[in-house]
MIGULUM-139685 format. One record per residue (C-alpha): z, x, y; residue number from 1. Coordinates in Angstrom, 3 decimals, padded with zeros to 6 digits. Layout:
<pts>
PT | Z | X | Y | NUM
...
</pts>
This chain:
<pts>
PT | 013.063 | -014.295 | -049.372 | 1
PT | 010.710 | -012.224 | -051.506 | 2
PT | 007.978 | -011.110 | -049.191 | 3
PT | 004.487 | -010.278 | -050.342 | 4
PT | 001.499 | -009.577 | -047.936 | 5
PT | -000.488 | -012.437 | -046.638 | 6
PT | -003.866 | -011.080 | -045.534 | 7
PT | -006.323 | -013.141 | -043.480 | 8
PT | -009.500 | -011.311 | -042.277 | 9
PT | -008.577 | -008.197 | -040.597 | 10
PT | -004.809 | -008.969 | -040.114 | 11
PT | -001.772 | -009.414 | -042.152 | 12
PT | 000.129 | -012.546 | -041.075 | 13
PT | 003.587 | -011.531 | -042.203 | 14
PT | 005.512 | -008.365 | -042.407 | 15
PT | 008.369 | -006.725 | -044.483 | 16
PT | 011.556 | -005.735 | -042.689 | 17
PT | 012.644 | -003.183 | -045.216 | 18
PT | 009.135 | -001.614 | -045.440 | 19
PT | 008.884 | -001.454 | -041.673 | 20
PT | 012.373 | 000.222 | -041.555 | 21
PT | 011.316 | 002.724 | -044.119 | 22
PT | 008.069 | 003.501 | -042.226 | 23
PT | 010.212 | 004.147 | -039.050 | 24
PT | 012.481 | 006.362 | -041.026 | 25
PT | 009.795 | 008.373 | -042.512 | 26
PT | 008.261 | 009.084 | -038.968 | 27
PT | 011.669 | 010.029 | -037.636 | 28
PT | 012.230 | 012.417 | -040.450 | 29
PT | 008.732 | 014.019 | -039.835 | 30
PT | 009.526 | 014.521 | -036.108 | 31
PT | 012.975 | 016.051 | -037.002 | 32
PT | 011.255 | 018.479 | -039.399 | 33
PT | 009.058 | 019.800 | -036.659 | 34
PT | 011.514 | 021.150 | -034.151 | 35
PT | 009.370 | 020.031 | -031.329 | 36
PT | 011.680 | 021.326 | -028.634 | 37
PT | 011.084 | 024.879 | -029.903 | 38
PT | 007.402 | 024.330 | -030.146 | 39
PT | 007.182 | 023.054 | -026.623 | 40
PT | 006.675 | 025.542 | -023.864 | 41
PT | 007.958 | 023.253 | -021.217 | 42
PT | 011.136 | 021.228 | -021.007 | 43
PT | 010.625 | 017.958 | -022.717 | 44
PT | 011.270 | 014.428 | -021.357 | 45
PT | 014.642 | 012.989 | -020.548 | 46
PT | 013.977 | 009.396 | -019.587 | 47
PT | 010.829 | 007.735 | -021.033 | 48
PT | 009.151 | 004.438 | -020.546 | 49
PT | 006.755 | 003.360 | -023.316 | 50
PT | 004.496 | 000.465 | -022.403 | 51
PT | 003.396 | -000.880 | -025.882 | 52
PT | 006.134 | 000.743 | -027.844 | 53
PT | 006.331 | -001.213 | -031.123 | 54
PT | 003.432 | -000.083 | -033.331 | 55
PT | 000.947 | 002.702 | -033.848 | 56
PT | 000.763 | 005.401 | -031.315 | 57
PT | 003.203 | 003.759 | -028.889 | 58
PT | 005.872 | 003.665 | -031.591 | 59
PT | 005.079 | 007.257 | -032.518 | 60
PT | 005.518 | 008.215 | -028.881 | 61
PT | 008.803 | 006.519 | -028.762 | 62
PT | 010.014 | 008.188 | -031.898 | 63
PT | 008.816 | 011.682 | -030.796 | 64
PT | 010.497 | 011.272 | -027.369 | 65
PT | 013.779 | 010.137 | -028.880 | 66
PT | 014.141 | 012.163 | -032.041 | 67
PT | 012.131 | 015.219 | -030.827 | 68
PT | 013.591 | 015.577 | -027.419 | 69
PT | 016.745 | 013.355 | -027.553 | 70
PT | 015.286 | 011.495 | -024.569 | 71
PT | 016.445 | 008.053 | -023.498 | 72
PT | 013.683 | 005.417 | -024.267 | 73
PT | 013.001 | 002.119 | -022.629 | 74
PT | 010.202 | 000.227 | -024.557 | 75
PT | 008.071 | -002.744 | -023.526 | 76
PT | 006.446 | -004.844 | -026.365 | 77
PT | 005.211 | -008.414 | -027.014 | 78
PT | 006.422 | -009.361 | -030.493 | 79
PT | 007.413 | -012.495 | -032.295 | 80
PT | 010.938 | -012.707 | -033.817 | 81
PT | 011.422 | -014.221 | -037.223 | 82
PT | 012.415 | -017.883 | -037.845 | 83
PT | 014.059 | -019.466 | -040.827 | 84
PT | 010.716 | -020.005 | -042.564 | 85
PT | 008.499 | -017.092 | -041.101 | 86
PT | 008.820 | -013.366 | -041.008 | 87
PT | 008.726 | -011.606 | -037.628 | 88
PT | 005.857 | -009.419 | -036.656 | 89
PT | 005.817 | -005.818 | -037.808 | 90
PT | 006.392 | -004.636 | -034.292 | 91
PT | 009.615 | -006.741 | -034.171 | 92
PT | 010.927 | -005.067 | -037.345 | 93
PT | 009.788 | -001.617 | -036.270 | 94
PT | 011.695 | -002.069 | -033.050 | 95
PT | 014.812 | -003.286 | -034.867 | 96
PT | 014.683 | -000.273 | -037.227 | 97
PT | 014.194 | 002.098 | -034.223 | 98
PT | 017.203 | 000.585 | -032.427 | 99
PT | 019.352 | 001.088 | -035.591 | 100
PT | 018.278 | 004.728 | -035.988 | 101
PT | 018.844 | 005.401 | -032.350 | 102
PT | 022.288 | 003.864 | -032.337 | 103
PT | 023.296 | 005.911 | -035.386 | 104
PT | 021.958 | 009.039 | -033.610 | 105
PT | 023.870 | 008.228 | -030.408 | 106
PT | 020.587 | 007.794 | -028.398 | 107
PT | 019.919 | 005.320 | -025.607 | 108
PT | 017.294 | 002.778 | -026.632 | 109
PT | 016.467 | -000.570 | -024.880 | 110
PT | 013.596 | -002.772 | -025.443 | 111
PT | 012.104 | -005.630 | -023.287 | 112
PT | 010.026 | -008.167 | -025.037 | 113
PT | 007.305 | -009.924 | -022.992 | 114
PT | 003.897 | -009.735 | -021.306 | 115
PT | 003.486 | -006.221 | -019.997 | 116
PT | 000.547 | -007.247 | -017.848 | 117
PT | 002.780 | -009.481 | -015.678 | 118
PT | 004.482 | -008.462 | -012.470 | 119
PT | 007.596 | -010.280 | -013.618 | 120
PT | 008.014 | -007.915 | -016.486 | 121
PT | 007.209 | -004.887 | -014.172 | 122
PT | 010.012 | -006.052 | -011.781 | 123
PT | 012.424 | -006.511 | -014.636 | 124
PT | 011.666 | -003.006 | -015.963 | 125
PT | 012.240 | -001.622 | -012.581 | 126
PT | 015.611 | -003.260 | -012.346 | 127
PT | 016.512 | -001.990 | -015.793 | 128
PT | 015.438 | 001.621 | -014.896 | 129
PT | 017.518 | 001.455 | -011.739 | 130
PT | 020.507 | 000.218 | -013.679 | 131
PT | 020.384 | 002.414 | -016.681 | 132
PT | 018.254 | 005.491 | -016.027 | 133
PT | 017.774 | 005.973 | -012.370 | 134
PT | 014.183 | 007.089 | -012.859 | 135
PT | 011.660 | 007.978 | -015.651 | 136
PT | 009.938 | 011.241 | -016.113 | 137
PT | 007.305 | 010.269 | -018.760 | 138
PT | 005.473 | 006.950 | -018.812 | 139
PT | 003.344 | 006.280 | -021.935 | 140
PT | 000.642 | 003.532 | -021.667 | 141
PT | -000.359 | 002.330 | -025.105 | 142
PT | -001.331 | -001.348 | -024.857 | 143
PT | -003.798 | -003.000 | -027.037 | 144
PT | -004.525 | -006.651 | -026.143 | 145
PT | -007.599 | -008.953 | -026.401 | 146
PT | -006.710 | -010.791 | -023.149 | 147
PT | -004.955 | -010.203 | -019.870 | 148
PT | -003.818 | -012.616 | -017.176 | 149
PT | -004.532 | -011.322 | -013.729 | 150
PT | -001.091 | -011.174 | -011.877 | 151
PT | -002.759 | -011.908 | -008.496 | 152
PT | -005.126 | -014.666 | -009.344 | 153
PT | -003.787 | -016.012 | -012.713 | 154
PT | -007.235 | -015.770 | -014.156 | 155
PT | -007.363 | -014.919 | -017.855 | 156
PT | -009.745 | -012.116 | -018.807 | 157
PT | -010.905 | -011.707 | -022.360 | 158
PT | -012.300 | -008.480 | -023.912 | 159
PT | -015.563 | -008.397 | -025.776 | 160
PT | -016.636 | -005.849 | -028.387 | 161
PT | -020.336 | -005.430 | -027.705 | 162
PT | -022.912 | -002.744 | -026.948 | 163
PT | -024.350 | -002.378 | -023.264 | 164
PT | -027.967 | -002.425 | -022.408 | 165
PT | -029.456 | -003.228 | -025.771 | 166
PT | -028.531 | -004.675 | -029.129 | 167
PT | -027.285 | -002.527 | -031.955 | 168
PT | -027.769 | -002.879 | -035.569 | 169
PT | -025.649 | -000.720 | -038.022 | 170
PT | -023.704 | -000.631 | -041.314 | 171
PT | -020.194 | -002.090 | -041.503 | 172
PT | -017.860 | -003.132 | -044.201 | 173
PT | -016.296 | -006.526 | -044.661 | 174
PT | -012.841 | -005.976 | -045.905 | 175
PT | -012.514 | -009.709 | -046.802 | 176
PT | -015.631 | -009.788 | -049.051 | 177
PT | -015.522 | -006.181 | -050.178 | 178
PT | -019.160 | -005.910 | -048.838 | 179
PT | -021.138 | -003.300 | -047.105 | 180
PT | -023.832 | -004.871 | -044.953 | 181
PT | -025.714 | -004.608 | -041.778 | 182
PT | -024.389 | -006.153 | -038.583 | 183
PT | -026.284 | -006.780 | -035.353 | 184
PT | -024.437 | -006.944 | -032.101 | 185
PT | -026.124 | -008.473 | -029.173 | 186
PT | -025.688 | -006.653 | -025.787 | 187
PT | -023.016 | -007.822 | -023.514 | 188
PT | -023.776 | -009.708 | -020.161 | 189
PT | -022.155 | -008.423 | -016.943 | 190
PT | -019.419 | -010.915 | -017.053 | 191
PT | -018.330 | -009.878 | -020.486 | 192
PT | -018.475 | -006.099 | -019.267 | 193
PT | -016.364 | -006.945 | -016.186 | 194
PT | -013.715 | -008.927 | -018.207 | 195
PT | -013.383 | -006.143 | -020.803 | 196
PT | -012.774 | -003.654 | -018.149 | 197
PT | -010.076 | -005.879 | -016.605 | 198
PT | -008.297 | -006.116 | -019.972 | 199
PT | -008.825 | -002.595 | -021.484 | 200
PT | -009.494 | -000.451 | -018.458 | 201
PT | -007.026 | 001.244 | -016.192 | 202
PT | -006.186 | -001.367 | -013.636 | 203
PT | -002.840 | -002.358 | -015.292 | 204
PT | -001.790 | 001.285 | -016.013 | 205
PT | -002.441 | 002.117 | -012.269 | 206
PT | -000.465 | -001.017 | -011.183 | 207
PT | 002.498 | -000.109 | -013.325 | 208
PT | 002.605 | 003.399 | -011.840 | 209
PT | 002.278 | 002.233 | -008.270 | 210
PT | 004.949 | -000.362 | -008.670 | 211
PT | 007.334 | 001.924 | -010.402 | 212
PT | 006.720 | 004.560 | -007.597 | 213
PT | 007.059 | 002.130 | -004.776 | 214
PT | 010.483 | 001.155 | -006.217 | 215
PT | 011.498 | 004.803 | -006.358 | 216
PT | 011.954 | 005.003 | -010.072 | 217
PT | 009.374 | 007.649 | -010.947 | 218
PT | 010.878 | 011.211 | -011.136 | 219
PT | 009.435 | 014.062 | -009.210 | 220
PT | 006.809 | 015.970 | -011.485 | 221
PT | 006.744 | 013.067 | -013.913 | 222
PT | 003.915 | 012.668 | -016.412 | 223
PT | 001.970 | 009.641 | -017.506 | 224
PT | -000.734 | 009.270 | -020.075 | 225
PT | -002.899 | 006.507 | -021.365 | 226
PT | -004.263 | 006.498 | -024.918 | 227
PT | -007.909 | 006.140 | -025.939 | 228
PT | -010.530 | 006.802 | -028.515 | 229
PT | -013.871 | 008.488 | -027.615 | 230
PT | -015.389 | 009.182 | -030.890 | 231
PT | -018.887 | 010.760 | -031.615 | 232
PT | -022.408 | 009.685 | -032.559 | 233
PT | -021.588 | 007.176 | -035.333 | 234
PT | -019.174 | 005.152 | -033.159 | 235
PT | -020.711 | 005.741 | -029.619 | 236
PT | -022.746 | 002.533 | -029.804 | 237
PT | -019.545 | 000.377 | -030.229 | 238
PT | -017.322 | 002.709 | -028.300 | 239
PT | -019.024 | 005.012 | -025.767 | 240
PT | -022.137 | 002.953 | -024.998 | 241
PT | -020.347 | -000.355 | -025.073 | 242
PT | -018.017 | -002.693 | -023.268 | 243
PT | -015.064 | -000.618 | -024.689 | 244
PT | -016.633 | 002.606 | -023.496 | 245
PT | -016.926 | 001.303 | -019.894 | 246
PT | -013.342 | 000.169 | -020.053 | 247
PT | -012.211 | 003.579 | -021.177 | 248
PT | -014.273 | 005.209 | -018.387 | 249
PT | -012.089 | 003.103 | -016.035 | 250
PT | -009.094 | 004.753 | -017.449 | 251
PT | -010.428 | 008.089 | -016.033 | 252
PT | -010.755 | 006.359 | -012.668 | 253
PT | -007.235 | 005.096 | -012.878 | 254
PT | -005.854 | 008.533 | -013.724 | 255
PT | -007.309 | 009.992 | -010.555 | 256
PT | -006.035 | 007.020 | -008.524 | 257
PT | -002.505 | 007.450 | -009.830 | 258
PT | -002.566 | 011.228 | -009.075 | 259
PT | -003.774 | 010.502 | -005.451 | 260
PT | -001.380 | 007.560 | -004.857 | 261
PT | 001.717 | 009.279 | -006.374 | 262
PT | 000.777 | 012.684 | -004.831 | 263
PT | 004.060 | 013.038 | -002.989 | 264
PT | 005.990 | 013.072 | -006.233 | 265
PT | 003.441 | 015.561 | -007.829 | 266
PT | 002.845 | 013.069 | -010.815 | 267
PT | 000.340 | 014.114 | -013.377 | 268
PT | -001.865 | 011.463 | -015.061 | 269
PT | -004.120 | 012.187 | -017.982 | 270
PT | -006.029 | 010.139 | -020.515 | 271
PT | -005.363 | 011.240 | -024.055 | 272
PT | -008.052 | 010.851 | -026.619 | 273
PT | -006.710 | 010.439 | -030.232 | 274
PT | -007.995 | 010.437 | -033.643 | 275
PT | -009.454 | 007.262 | -035.296 | 276
PT | -006.842 | 005.660 | -037.506 | 277
PT | -006.022 | 002.374 | -039.161 | 278
PT | -004.242 | 000.381 | -036.511 | 279
PT | -004.072 | -003.410 | -035.905 | 280
PT | -006.597 | -003.002 | -033.047 | 281
PT | -009.005 | -000.746 | -034.859 | 282
PT | -009.157 | -003.014 | -037.912 | 283
PT | -010.766 | -005.689 | -035.841 | 284
PT | -013.662 | -003.508 | -034.520 | 285
PT | -017.019 | -003.620 | -036.149 | 286
PT | -018.024 | -000.455 | -037.939 | 287
PT | -014.497 | 001.064 | -037.769 | 288
PT | -013.378 | 000.051 | -041.356 | 289
PT | -016.446 | 001.709 | -042.855 | 290
PT | -016.362 | 004.753 | -040.600 | 291
PT | -012.482 | 005.274 | -040.958 | 292
PT | -012.851 | 004.960 | -044.851 | 293
PT | -015.394 | 007.693 | -044.644 | 294
PT | -013.451 | 010.053 | -042.348 | 295
PT | -010.387 | 009.673 | -044.398 | 296
PT | -012.396 | 010.840 | -047.503 | 297
PT | -013.819 | 013.941 | -045.617 | 298
PT | -010.618 | 014.905 | -043.776 | 299
PT | -008.362 | 014.555 | -046.770 | 300
PT | -010.722 | 016.860 | -048.624 | 301
PT | -010.553 | 019.259 | -045.804 | 302
PT | -006.806 | 019.067 | -045.485 | 303
PT | -006.987 | 017.905 | -041.876 | 304
PT | -005.999 | 014.239 | -042.067 | 305
PT | -003.256 | 013.154 | -039.715 | 306
PT | -001.454 | 009.865 | -039.013 | 307
PT | -000.100 | 008.430 | -035.809 | 308
PT | 003.164 | 010.556 | -035.856 | 309
PT | 001.314 | 013.917 | -036.571 | 310
PT | -001.104 | 013.197 | -033.755 | 311
PT | 001.629 | 012.321 | -031.182 | 312
PT | 003.846 | 015.257 | -032.192 | 313
PT | 000.886 | 017.443 | -031.549 | 314
PT | 000.029 | 015.733 | -028.268 | 315
PT | 003.560 | 016.375 | -026.924 | 316
PT | 003.792 | 020.022 | -028.087 | 317
PT | 000.206 | 021.088 | -027.465 | 318
PT | -000.620 | 019.072 | -024.300 | 319
PT | 002.013 | 017.271 | -022.459 | 320
PT | 004.632 | 019.986 | -022.704 | 321
PT | 002.453 | 023.033 | -023.030 | 322
PT | 002.233 | 025.551 | -020.210 | 323
PT | -001.568 | 025.604 | -020.187 | 324
PT | -002.944 | 022.710 | -022.219 | 325
PT | -006.613 | 022.376 | -022.962 | 326
PT | -008.457 | 019.627 | -021.110 | 327
PT | -012.068 | 018.572 | -020.734 | 328
PT | -013.769 | 018.387 | -017.326 | 329
PT | -012.413 | 014.851 | -016.882 | 330
PT | -008.782 | 016.298 | -017.343 | 331
PT | -008.516 | 014.473 | -020.696 | 332
PT | -006.385 | 015.729 | -023.530 | 333
PT | -008.151 | 015.788 | -026.908 | 334
PT | -006.266 | 015.448 | -030.256 | 335
PT | -009.213 | 014.256 | -032.234 | 336
PT | -010.866 | 017.579 | -032.562 | 337
PT | -010.223 | 017.851 | -036.379 | 338
PT | -012.384 | 014.629 | -036.686 | 339
PT | -015.023 | 015.067 | -034.038 | 340
PT | -016.062 | 018.760 | -034.636 | 341
PT | -019.684 | 019.147 | -035.663 | 342
PT | -019.054 | 020.370 | -039.148 | 343
PT | -016.692 | 017.517 | -040.063 | 344
PT | -018.995 | 014.885 | -038.461 | 345
PT | -021.934 | 016.206 | -040.358 | 346
PT | -020.122 | 015.557 | -043.578 | 347
PT | -019.259 | 012.083 | -042.401 | 348
PT | -022.948 | 011.496 | -041.261 | 349
PT | -024.171 | 012.541 | -044.678 | 350
PT | -021.979 | 009.985 | -046.434 | 351
PT | -022.771 | 007.256 | -043.822 | 352
PT | -026.525 | 007.656 | -044.626 | 353
PT | -025.926 | 007.404 | -048.344 | 354
PT | -023.299 | 004.578 | -048.550 | 355
PT | -024.385 | 001.292 | -050.075 | 356
PT | -022.637 | -001.696 | -051.584 | 357
PT | -022.868 | -000.110 | -054.998 | 358
PT | -021.371 | 003.356 | -054.157 | 359
PT | -019.015 | 002.530 | -051.343 | 360
PT | -015.731 | 002.886 | -053.214 | 361
PT | -016.951 | 006.295 | -054.852 | 362
PT | -018.032 | 007.772 | -051.480 | 363
PT | -015.307 | 006.610 | -049.373 | 364
PT | -011.443 | 006.533 | -049.345 | 365
PT | -011.097 | 002.817 | -048.908 | 366
PT | -008.034 | 002.900 | -051.123 | 367
PT | -006.401 | 005.242 | -048.429 | 368
PT | -007.712 | 002.758 | -045.680 | 369
PT | -006.257 | -000.245 | -047.438 | 370
PT | -002.873 | 001.587 | -048.094 | 371
PT | -002.663 | 002.392 | -044.494 | 372
PT | -003.497 | -001.089 | -043.389 | 373
PT | -000.643 | -002.395 | -045.549 | 374
PT | 001.815 | 000.101 | -044.256 | 375
PT | 001.192 | -001.170 | -040.756 | 376
PT | 003.001 | -004.310 | -041.921 | 377
PT | 005.684 | -002.670 | -043.981 | 378
PT | 004.001 | -002.956 | -047.449 | 379
PT | 002.925 | -000.514 | -050.007 | 380
PT | 005.516 | 002.093 | -048.803 | 381
PT | 007.140 | 004.268 | -051.472 | 382
PT | 010.895 | 003.723 | -052.004 | 383
PT | 010.794 | 000.021 | -051.023 | 384
PT | 011.634 | -002.672 | -053.641 | 385
PT | 009.080 | -005.316 | -053.010 | 386
PT | 010.584 | -007.605 | -055.606 | 387
PT | 013.925 | -007.750 | -053.926 | 388
PT | 015.180 | -010.746 | -051.979 | 389
PT | 015.559 | -009.472 | -048.422 | 390
PT | 016.924 | -010.904 | -045.344 | 391
PT | 013.935 | -011.396 | -042.960 | 392
PT | 015.948 | -012.683 | -039.911 | 393
PT | 016.458 | -009.227 | -038.290 | 394
PT | 017.437 | -008.716 | -034.714 | 395
PT | 017.708 | -005.808 | -032.433 | 396
PT | 020.707 | -005.025 | -030.325 | 397
</pts>
C-alpha cells in the first residue's frame, strides 16, 4: 500500500515501515560516528535489558548499547503487528528494523512483545535471560503507559495529568485546531494522585529489579536507570507540582530501595532526567506542544538542540560509563542542562510571555515540532519515497 499519515488529535494512527527503518538506520549511523567506547571511561555494557525498547529514549538506549558497545540486547515492548488492512505501530516497525540491522552486524537481539507490568512477562524474561545471556549488567527502564494492572490484585490503575493542591491556568497549543489558548486544569484528588503514582512511579521498576535479582540474573556491579523529565518553572505546574511530579518522586524512592535490596550485588540505581522532546507520551501532555515548540526555536538558535539518540549517547558516555559522573543530591543524572540552564530558560520565558495566536508560528519552531512528530511514525524522513507502494506486513525474526 501507499501509506500517508493519518493524524487524530495528538497521535498518528498509522506508521510507515520504510520511514521507521530509515529512522533507525540514521540513529545507528549517529552512534557509530561517535566512537562511544573510546569516549567512555568505564567498560561498557555486555548484556542489556531494555524495558520499553521500541520508541523514543528506550529505542535510542537499545541502539546505543548494541551499536556503540556491541552489547547483546533483550527488549520488551507492547506493540501491534500489521494486518492485511492496517499498518503496524511505529514501535513494531522500529523493532523489525533494529532486528534487521543487528542481524547484519552479527549482534544478538531478541524482543518480547507483551505487558511489561505483568509478572508473567517478568518470568518469561527471566527464563530468556537464563537461556541466552546468563545475566544482565544494564537494565534500562523506559516505560510510558496511561494504565497499569496491579499484578497482585488485578486492579487497573489509570494515570491523570493534573496539578496538585490547586488548579492551574496557563497557555497551551491545540495541534488539531492550530490554536493558542488558555487551559485550566483542575487539581487532582487523592485517588487520582495515588493511581498516577501506581502507573508512573517506581513500583514496577523496583519489582522488575527484585524479581530479576531473586532469580539470579542480575550481574554483580550491574547498573539500572529509569528515565524522567523534571523541567523548570514553565512546566513545573504540570510536571513538578502535579500528579506526574509525585510519580517521578516515587522513582527516587524506588532507586534507593533497589540499591538497598540488591546491595549484595553492588547494583547502582539512578534516575536519569532527560531533555523535553517530541515523543508519543509528551505530545499528549497539556502545555508541552507549546513549550517544546519554543525550546526548539531557542535551542536551535543556540546550536544546542539534541534528539533522543544524542541525549542517550551522552548519558552513556558522560554518566553511566563515566568514572566520576555528575549527580544531584538525589543521585540523579541530568542530561537536560542545555535546556534548563537559566540563560536558555530566560529566552524561552520571554517568548512564552509574548506568544499569541497571531504570532505563534513566527515565534516558535512548530514546523520543527511537527516534523519530529511525523518522524515518530516514520513520516517526513529524508531519503524515503512516500509515493512508493510498500509492503506494510513486516515481521521481526
